[in-house]
C-alpha positions as CSV (number, residue, x, y, z in Angstrom):
1,M,200.1,-6.0,114.3
2,N,199.6,-6.1,110.6
3,D,200.7,-3.4,108.1
4,I,197.1,-2.1,107.7
5,G,196.7,-1.7,111.5
6,T,200.1,0.0,111.7
7,R,199.3,2.4,108.9
8,R,195.9,3.3,110.4
9,I,197.4,4.1,113.8
10,A,200.2,6.2,112.2
11,L,197.7,8.1,110.1
12,N,195.6,8.8,113.1
13,Q,198.6,10.1,115.1
14,V,199.6,12.4,112.2
15,A,196.1,13.8,111.9
16,L,196.0,14.6,115.6
17,R,199.4,16.2,115.4
18,Q,198.2,18.4,112.6
19,L,195.1,19.4,114.6
20,N,197.3,20.3,117.5
21,E,199.6,22.3,115.3
22,A,196.6,24.5,114.3
23,I,195.7,25.4,117.9
24,T,196.2,29.0,118.7
25,G,195.5,30.8,121.9
26,G,194.6,29.3,125.2
27,R,193.5,30.3,128.6
28,R,194.8,33.4,130.4
29,D,197.2,31.3,132.4
30,G,198.8,30.1,129.1
31,V,197.4,26.5,129.3
32,I,196.2,25.0,126.1
33,A,194.1,21.9,125.7
34,F,195.9,19.6,123.2
35,R,194.3,16.4,121.8
36,C,195.9,13.1,122.7
37,E,198.0,12.1,119.7
38,C,197.6,8.4,120.2
39,G,196.6,6.0,117.5
40,Q,193.4,4.9,119.1
41,L,190.4,5.6,116.9
42,G,187.8,7.6,118.8
43,C,190.2,8.9,121.5
44,N,189.0,12.4,122.5
45,R,191.3,12.9,125.6
46,L,192.5,16.5,126.1
47,I,195.8,17.2,127.7
48,A,196.3,20.6,129.3
49,L,199.8,21.9,128.7
50,H,201.7,25.2,128.3
51,R,202.8,25.9,124.8
52,P,206.5,25.6,125.6
53,T,206.0,22.0,126.9
54,Y,204.2,21.0,123.7
55,E,206.9,22.7,121.6
56,A,209.5,20.6,123.4
57,V,207.7,17.5,122.3
58,R,207.4,18.9,118.7
59,G,211.2,19.4,118.6
60,D,211.5,15.8,117.4
61,S,209.4,14.6,114.5
62,R,209.3,11.1,115.9
63,R,207.6,12.2,119.2
64,F,204.0,12.4,120.0
65,L,202.0,13.7,123.0
66,I,199.6,11.1,124.5
67,A,197.5,10.5,127.5
68,P,198.9,8.1,130.1
69,G,198.4,4.5,129.1
70,H,197.7,5.2,125.4
71,V,201.1,3.9,124.2
72,V,201.0,1.4,121.3
73,A,204.0,-0.8,122.2
74,E,204.4,-2.3,118.8
75,L,205.0,1.2,117.2
76,E,206.4,3.4,120.0
77,H,208.0,3.6,123.4
78,V,207.6,6.1,126.3
79,V,210.4,8.6,126.6
80,E,208.8,10.9,129.1
81,S,205.9,10.6,131.5
82,S,204.0,12.6,134.1
83,P,200.7,12.0,135.8
84,D,198.7,13.9,133.1
85,H,200.6,13.0,129.9
86,A,203.3,11.0,128.3
87,V,205.6,11.5,125.3
88,V,206.2,8.6,123.0
89,E,208.8,8.1,120.3
90,T,208.2,5.9,117.2
91,H,210.3,2.8,116.7
92,P,212.8,2.8,113.9
93,H,210.5,0.9,111.5
94,T,207.8,3.7,111.7
95,A,210.2,6.7,112.2
96,A,210.4,7.6,108.5
97,F,206.7,8.1,108.1
98,A,206.5,10.2,111.3
99,E,209.3,12.4,109.9
100,R,207.9,12.8,106.4
101,S,204.4,13.7,107.8
102,D,205.7,16.4,110.2
103,P,204.9,19.8,108.7
104,R,207.9,21.2,110.6
105,S,210.4,18.6,109.3
106,P,212.7,19.5,106.4
107,R,212.0,15.9,105.2
108,A,208.2,16.6,105.0
109,H,206.7,15.8,101.6
């Protein structure tokens, strides 16, 4: 994958993470529909999770919530999976961008 492709995917992941950060509320049972934070342009998959489960993913700036099978192996690896979602972590060569772009990170610029 070239640098332009890598950057496009990373920017898409960051935009979707920011969208999910802005979600408030949810259903009465506490389930919230989060957007898949994969790097695929046009992905519109929703992942139903309780807020604490999403917060656990967000506890690490290098981690993103994705739909099963949406991993981009050149940039990330799966660290957790279930039938309805997976959590990926960026590889070291893209970790700095993920950390800088995380609004919760003390390294955010």
